[in-house]
Phi, psi and omega in degrees: 000137180255342177223154178302143181270345182233161175270336180225134179237157172296315181217137168257131175243127180254118180108120185254034172275193182305317180295314183293320181294313180292326176298314181294320181301313182282323179297332181294347177294339180263326183175185185298142183234139171256121176249110186244137177230141183288338184261177174287157177239139003293149184292154170245108186243124176288111187197147177295337177069054180229134182243121176267180191301324180296320176295315181296323178295321179295326185279341188304321180295347184262002178116179183270134176299133179294142183296333184286355175257357178274130185266171176249126003288147186296318182237135175233141178259145178291132177234122172283128187225106173275102188296318186290322181262002178055045177253129180231135178230104178276126186260175178276354181290114186249148178232143168279127185271115185230164169282119182294320179297317178295323179296313180297321180294321177298317179300313180300326179293347178280346189289141178281172181296339181289354179256119172273117181259122180234136180257168179049042181232101189259128176293130176255340178167173178202163170231159177218150173221194184287353183249327187195172171249133177247116185246142177248135181235147171260122178242177178293339179266353181127192181279140176227157178238132181227144177246159179202162175289325181218156173232135177244120176269116177228042190255030165082194189297325180254052187299122174290328178298313180295318180298323180292326176297328175054046178254303175213107184287139177268159175246165184223159174242170185261136171239138174239142181222124176257143169255119179238148178292154176251124180252036182156169183279145170240168183302134182280065183226164167270093188274107179263114194246131175251127176236134186269346189260003180281329181130159183294339181280353179268127179274293179194169171232167178220152176231128180223125173284141182205107174051050174087358173235168174243135172268125176242105182247148179224147179247127179237133183291162182307147177070019173294132179270133178050057181299330181295328176291322177293324176297319176300319180296318180296314181297321178297318178296318179297319182295330180298324182258341180236079182295350177291343180285117184267214185282149176286134178251343181196146171229137178225159181225162179201165173256138177234151183297135179251091181280129179240342185204149173302338179292346177286348180279122183223106182288343179146191180201128177065239180266015183243126175249146179242130182235158179063211183298332179302328179264003182085020182264099172192170181278120177287343183268324183250342185080002180291133184230341186296317182296323178290321178298314181297314184290314182286328174297314176302312183294323178295318179295320178296319178297320179294324180296337178280359179103159185292328180290117178081007183298316181295321179297315180297317181295317179298319179294316183294323183271002182300322176296327178293318178297318179298321179296318179294320178299321177299318180295328179299330180293334179276338193301311182302320180291317182297324183276349182282153176298323180297318180297316180293326179290314183294333180300335179288344181260349184281135178302147184305317179301324179288317176302320180297314181295318179296316181299321180300332180268358183245000000 
């Protein structure tokens, strides 16, 4: 479907990523749902494509992941890697290595007929009152207006839903990810690498083998100037020590939520619920977001299925343990981001690094 089929829906969900799909799936138990995404579908999301046990546990009630979206190597373990001091700590934290595009497409395939899925349909704004939400979308055919009992924003770090609420704007950082050919084997790990000479605006980079290529991703803090040049510098440094890294075949970029305070977490307002990064739900210490998107999307959809009256209250109550978990992680953040913290990690025995990583 390219345009909404109805003028009024039980629930409008903005964003067809993991949070939006599970929100739409559960909200459809009450009535028709509009799931709108600004991009083409299936989505192209810049992401390492790794699912840890919490994500897999959340997904189990929805069926078995198809084998054709699982990449080689099948499992990768997180490795702390101090590049300058050549210190490596492989942890027990394991991830299922998947194709992110295939994963998102599989999720959309779970949706029932009660969900109208529309692509290239961008939310431009909305209003709400005590009776309904009125949303305006830009489509290829022009502007359209749709109403609903509830709206769920699951549209990521630069959420238009959140900006329209105008309560507390979130900020985002830049991620760049290169796909390079592999001309030999590299360690089958999720290699999280810290380099000290790139600059204070550089967070970390990662290298992950996936079906004959290597993903080289980097995180740059807000207001980084010319991040693509810094990415080139990082890749050049990696190639000096890893000659197996071949030519780049693709580069992609994305915005990710930059959490600075527990106050950045916003479950919603009125008839509007926020899930995933749109609501500030992700790990401030690791940057992992898929498990939070899946859980909060599910919870938002279940709250919507219970009807508009009290939906935000139910959602806030259900997600309170997730908020508490994020607050706990914030207590670690200043130490983890400091040069002293990264330096001391090189002296900590591997079993301790593993246990700490499992909690972050």
